[in-house]
C-alpha positions in Angstrom: 71.1 -99.8 38.9 72.9 -97.0 37.1 76.2 -95.6 38.6 75.3 -92.2 37.1 72.7 -89.6 37.7 71.1 -89.8 34.2 68.5 -87.4 32.8 65.5 -88.7 30.9 63.8 -86.1 28.5 60.3 -87.1 27.4 58.5 -84.5 25.1 56.3 -85.6 22.2 57.4 -82.5 20.1 60.7 -83.7 18.4 61.9 -80.1 18.1 61.4 -79.3 21.7 62.9 -82.7 22.8 66.0 -81.9 20.6 66.3 -78.4 22.2 66.1 -79.7 25.7 68.6 -82.4 24.8 71.1 -79.9 23.2 70.7 -77.5 26.3 71.4 -80.4 28.7 74.3 -81.9 26.7 75.9 -78.3 26.8 76.3 -78.4 30.6 75.3 -81.8 32.1 78.3 -83.8 33.3 76.8 -86.1 36.2 75.4 -88.8 33.8 74.1 -89.5 30.3 71.1 -87.6 28.7 68.5 -89.9 27.2 65.7 -88.4 25.2 62.4 -89.8 24.0 59.4 -88.5 22.0 57.2 -91.6 22.9 56.1 -92.4 26.3 56.2 -96.1 25.8 59.9 -96.0 24.7 60.9 -94.0 27.7 58.9 -96.4 30.0 60.8 -99.4 28.4 64.1 -97.7 28.8 63.5 -96.9 32.4 62.3 -100.4 33.3 65.2 -102.0 31.5 67.9 -99.7 32.9 66.6 -100.0 36.5 67.6 -96.4 37.1 66.7 -96.1 40.8 67.4 -92.3 40.6 67.4 -89.9 37.6 66.5 -86.4 36.8 63.3 -86.3 34.6 62.5 -83.4 32.2 58.9 -84.1 31.2 56.3 -82.3 28.9 53.1 -82.3 30.7 50.9 -83.5 27.8 52.1 -86.5 25.9 49.8 -87.3 23.1 46.8 -88.9 24.9 48.6 -89.3 28.3 50.4 -87.0 30.7 53.8 -86.8 32.4 51.9 -87.6 35.6 50.7 -91.1 34.0 54.5 -91.6 33.2 55.6 -90.9 36.7 53.0 -93.3 38.1 54.2 -96.0 36.0 57.8 -95.7 37.1 57.0 -95.0 40.7 57.8 -98.6 41.8 61.5 -98.4 40.6 62.1 -94.6 40.9 60.6 -93.7 44.2 61.9 -90.1 44.1 60.9 -89.5 40.4 58.4 -86.7 41.1 60.7 -84.8 43.4 63.4 -85.2 40.7 61.3 -84.0 37.8 61.3 -80.7 35.9 57.8 -80.4 34.3 57.5 -78.3 31.2 54.1 -76.9 29.8 52.9 -74.5 27.2 50.4 -73.0 29.8 50.9 -73.4 33.5 47.2 -73.4 34.4 46.0 -73.7 38.0 45.2 -77.3 37.3 48.8 -78.2 36.2 50.2 -76.2 39.1 47.9 -78.1 41.7 48.9 -81.4 40.1 52.5 -80.5 40.4 52.1 -79.6 44.1 50.1 -82.7 44.8 52.8 -84.8 43.2 55.7 -83.0 45.0 57.0 -81.6 41.7 58.8 -78.4 42.6 60.0 -77.3 39.1 57.6 -76.1 36.5 58.7 -74.4 33.4 56.5 -72.6 30.8 57.3 -72.6 27.1 58.9 -70.8 25.4 61.5 -72.1 27.8 64.7 -70.2 28.7 67.8 -72.2 28.9 68.9 -70.8 32.3 65.6 -71.9 33.8 66.3 -75.5 32.9 69.8 -75.3 33.9 69.0 -74.0 37.5 66.2 -76.5 38.0 68.4 -79.4 36.9 71.3 -78.2 39.0 68.9 -77.8 42.1 68.0 -81.5 41.8 71.6 -82.7 41.3 72.7 -80.5 44.2 70.7 -82.5 46.6 72.4 -85.7 45.6 75.8 -84.1 45.6 75.3 -82.7 49.1 74.1 -86.2 50.4 77.1 -87.8 48.8 79.4 -85.3 50.3 77.9 -85.9 53.7 78.2 -89.7 53.4 81.9 -89.4 52.3 82.7 -86.9 55.1 80.8 -88.5 58.0 81.4 -92.2 58.6 78.9 -92.4 61.5 76.2 -90.9 59.3 77.1 -93.3 56.5 76.8 -96.3 58.9 73.5 -95.2 60.0 72.2 -94.7 56.3 73.6 -98.1 55.4 71.4 -99.8 58.1 68.3 -98.3 56.5 
């Protein structure tokens, strides 16, 4: 399992994938940024790396599959993947919004994307892990109870 909180970017549009990666590399300091334009490459990476937890930036439509298919395929090793996902789409239709709600995805960004919306969504996801880590470090009784789980 990774010691960092890495970011996995998956967008089948190479220009959009590059833009997202550039934005992330400009501020993201809690782990590495890994970007992919092909779902099978991203799946192979996630399975090989044994991430445990990561932040996922996913385009809804990936050639003939969807980001929801990707999340289903990694759910066995990244149990919180849906909650740690920022979904990106060209059109946030009611169907996409409902699928995000059903999957516990709380961050949906429409294209054209603004850098600050991505930054805020990623920081919100990372923030929950930072708060949890601070609580573990600051409260030894709580840390012992968590360790027993």
